[in-house]
ZAVEX-90366 format. One record per residue (C-alpha): y, x, z. Coordinates in Angstrom, 3 decimals. Layout:
ZAVEX-90366
+----------+----------+----------+
!        y !        x !        z !
+----------+----------+----------+
!        Y !        X !        Z !
...
+----------+----------+----------+
END
This chain:
ZAVEX-90366
+----------+----------+----------+
!        y !        x !        z !
+----------+----------+----------+
!   91.620 !  129.308 !   90.155 !
!   87.941 !  127.873 !   91.172 !
!   87.418 !  126.313 !   94.400 !
!   85.879 !  129.633 !   96.053 !
!   89.172 !  131.353 !   95.408 !
!   91.280 !  128.269 !   96.647 !
!   89.106 !  128.279 !   99.857 !
!   89.475 !  132.331 !  100.456 !
!   93.331 !  131.954 !   99.986 !
!   93.623 !  129.026 !  102.182 !
!   91.625 !  130.635 !  105.238 !
!   94.531 !  132.904 !  106.474 !
!   97.319 !  130.242 !  106.658 !
!   94.783 !  127.873 !  108.078 !
!   93.680 !  130.490 !  110.827 !
!   97.168 !  131.091 !  111.729 !
!   97.961 !  127.203 !  112.134 !
!   94.978 !  127.088 !  114.228 !
!   96.325 !  129.818 !  116.332 !
!   99.767 !  127.846 !  116.407 !
!   98.315 !  124.769 !  117.505 !
!   96.034 !  126.349 !  120.397 !
!   99.232 !  127.995 !  121.656 !
!  101.926 !  125.280 !  121.213 !
!   99.563 !  122.131 !  121.833 !
!  101.872 !  119.658 !  119.959 !
!  101.878 !  116.157 !  120.399 !
!  102.842 !  115.645 !  116.441 !
!  102.575 !  117.940 !  113.184 !
!  104.466 !  117.318 !  110.154 !
!  102.736 !  119.013 !  107.070 !
!  103.831 !  119.143 !  103.578 !
!  102.090 !  119.661 !  100.450 !
!  100.080 !  122.807 !  101.600 !
!  100.776 !  121.902 !  105.069 !
!   99.273 !  118.543 !  105.011 !
!   96.063 !  120.143 !  103.818 !
!   96.010 !  122.449 !  106.654 !
!   96.669 !  119.608 !  108.868 !
!   93.816 !  117.578 !  107.286 !
!   91.492 !  120.585 !  108.224 !
!   92.829 !  120.887 !  111.497 !
!   92.157 !  117.290 !  112.316 !
!   88.846 !  117.315 !  110.357 !
!   87.722 !  120.239 !  112.556 !
!   88.894 !  118.831 !  115.417 !
!   91.486 !  121.644 !  116.169 !
!   93.986 !  119.085 !  116.507 !
!   93.987 !  115.603 !  118.030 !
!   97.804 !  114.504 !  118.381 !
!   99.592 !  112.312 !  115.649 !
!  100.047 !  113.542 !  112.038 !
!  102.644 !  113.213 !  109.237 !
!  101.502 !  113.970 !  106.120 !
!  104.162 !  114.599 !  103.357 !
!  103.092 !  114.825 !   99.662 !
!   99.988 !  116.082 !  100.717 !
!   98.117 !  118.813 !   98.496 !
!   94.583 !  117.857 !  100.142 !
!   92.865 !  117.180 !   96.974 !
!   94.748 !  120.076 !   95.085 !
!   93.373 !  122.421 !   98.081 !
!   90.304 !  121.068 !   99.855 !
!   87.102 !  120.728 !   98.137 !
!   86.493 !  116.753 !   97.044 !
!   82.909 !  116.800 !   98.795 !
!   84.530 !  118.163 !  102.142 !
!   87.265 !  115.660 !  102.060 !
!   84.809 !  112.766 !  101.324 !
!   82.416 !  113.920 !  104.037 !
!   85.121 !  114.183 !  106.573 !
!   86.661 !  110.874 !  105.764 !
!   82.659 !  109.151 !  106.301 !
!   82.098 !  111.162 !  109.551 !
!   85.571 !  111.271 !  110.958 !
!   87.906 !  108.892 !  109.793 !
!   88.974 !  107.977 !  113.453 !
!   90.432 !  111.236 !  114.019 !
!   93.140 !  110.341 !  111.895 !
!   94.168 !  107.229 !  113.491 !
!   98.336 !  106.571 !  114.057 !
!   98.816 !  109.168 !  111.029 !
!  101.748 !  108.642 !  108.837 !
!  101.669 !  109.330 !  104.744 !
!  104.961 !  109.839 !  103.112 !
!  104.763 !  110.057 !   99.496 !
!  107.427 !  110.917 !   96.696 !
!  107.250 !  107.870 !   94.367 !
!  107.596 !  110.048 !   91.201 !
!  105.695 !  113.194 !   92.465 !
!  104.116 !  115.313 !   89.385 !
!  102.494 !  118.017 !   91.473 !
!  100.268 !  116.006 !   93.459 !
!   98.022 !  112.848 !   92.587 !
!   99.685 !  109.883 !   94.617 !
!   96.743 !  107.525 !   94.177 !
!   94.192 !  110.488 !   95.533 !
!   96.113 !  110.586 !   98.460 !
!   96.900 !  107.013 !   98.925 !
!   93.442 !  106.323 !   98.887 !
!   92.754 !  108.547 !  101.929 !
!   95.769 !  107.174 !  103.614 !
!   94.230 !  103.621 !  103.270 !
!   90.941 !  104.762 !  104.199 !
!   92.032 !  106.011 !  107.538 !
!   94.454 !  102.817 !  108.211 !
!   97.560 !  105.184 !  108.170 !
!  101.107 !  104.278 !  107.811 !
!  102.214 !  104.412 !  104.300 !
!  105.765 !  105.319 !  103.218 !
!  107.435 !  105.744 !   99.768 !
!  110.339 !  107.469 !   99.166 !
!  111.788 !  105.780 !   95.877 !
!  112.388 !  107.845 !   92.780 !
!  111.512 !  111.011 !   95.024 !
!  109.447 !  114.049 !   93.723 !
!  107.272 !  116.584 !   95.495 !
!  110.016 !  118.246 !   97.375 !
!  110.998 !  114.876 !   98.912 !
!  114.435 !  115.958 !   98.977 !
!  115.756 !  112.113 !   98.637 !
!  113.655 !  111.456 !  101.424 !
!  115.149 !  114.032 !  103.858 !
!  118.985 !  112.690 !  102.198 !
!  118.371 !  109.601 !  102.911 !
!  116.417 !  109.888 !  106.674 !
!  113.113 !  108.559 !  105.138 !
!  111.575 !  111.822 !  106.627 !
!  113.064 !  110.943 !  109.733 !
!  111.647 !  107.408 !  109.853 !
!  108.268 !  108.874 !  109.136 !
!  108.427 !  111.255 !  112.115 !
!  110.068 !  108.399 !  114.431 !
!  107.067 !  106.565 !  113.300 !
!  104.846 !  108.966 !  114.530 !
!  106.454 !  109.159 !  117.658 !
!  106.527 !  105.706 !  118.123 !
!  102.403 !  105.697 !  117.518 !
!  101.746 !  108.243 !  120.080 !
!   99.341 !  106.798 !  122.824 !
!   99.028 !  103.416 !  120.678 !
+----------+----------+----------+
END
C-alpha cells in the first residue's frame, strides 16, 4: 500500500478515536500497534492532552515519516509523561525507529524481554500493568 491508501484507511478509526476521546475525556490512553499510531496522531493534533502509553507502536508503519518528524520538531512537549512499551524481539514494527521517537520526547521506556509484537509476555508478567501504573504516577507531574 502507498501512503495515500494507508492515510485513507486510517481516517475512519482515527475519527472514531477522536469522537471517543471527546466523549470520555480520559486521563490516560493505552494504544497498541495501530492504536498507538492513532494515539500519536491524537496527541500531535491536540485532540488528547493526557498521559499516553504506547505499546508496540506502529507509528512508523502507518504515519508518513515527514508528518512524524514535523510533529516531533514542533510539538514534542505534547508527549510529556508518555510511556513506551516494546517487545524485545518484535518483528512487526521497528523498535529502533520508535525508540528514537520515545527518547526524543523523553518518554519512559520499558522493554518486555523475549516478547514479540502482541506483548503476550508483558501481559502475563504484569509488565503491561507496570507501564500503565507508571503512566498513572506521571499524571500531573
